[in-house]
C-alpha angles and dihedrals in degrees: 000000000000114000126217113264096240097050105030098103097033091044091056094046125094106262091232091057090049088050092048092051091050094045088053090049092049092049091049093047090052090051091049095044091052091056093058141237096319092058090046092054091046090050091051090054089050090052089055087061099042116113115227122217091260090061092050092051091044089054097043097049098057092038091059091039090055090044092052092046092049094048090043092055098039105030120015132349091226088075086069087077089068095070091049093051093043093050092045090055090045091054088049088053091050092053103033106018093240134105132146097270094053097079092047092047092048092050087052087057098252107161135214122244089254092055090050092048092049090057090046091051093050094048094045090052091047091050090051094049104039091149089074138026119276110258094233089048096037099107092049109042113087113225 
């Protein structure tokens, strides 16, 4: 089954891990918002540099493919199986949103682009409406 683009990783992640990632994001947004507009602007710049899970997978797959090809050509031909396996999992990730590194990366807190964008939108809205609390932070920000 081919998963929708927006939900393919989070849909294949344990709901508890998704919730933990969001709780961490909310906590961090509260801290940043409490520090004021300078901290929010700094965090927005940090978000521009944050790697999403797709970028990690897109980096890991060719790295292991090149490693397997190099070892297969210089050490032992059996290493040539590694690129085949890696690219098979990469195809599975493209179609279904899951491959072996995904659970590990998600447990490490690596976020999807949608999760990063959600934080960015909340912070931008909060920055634009500093007179009142950000709606997605409303329950949490004292004031």
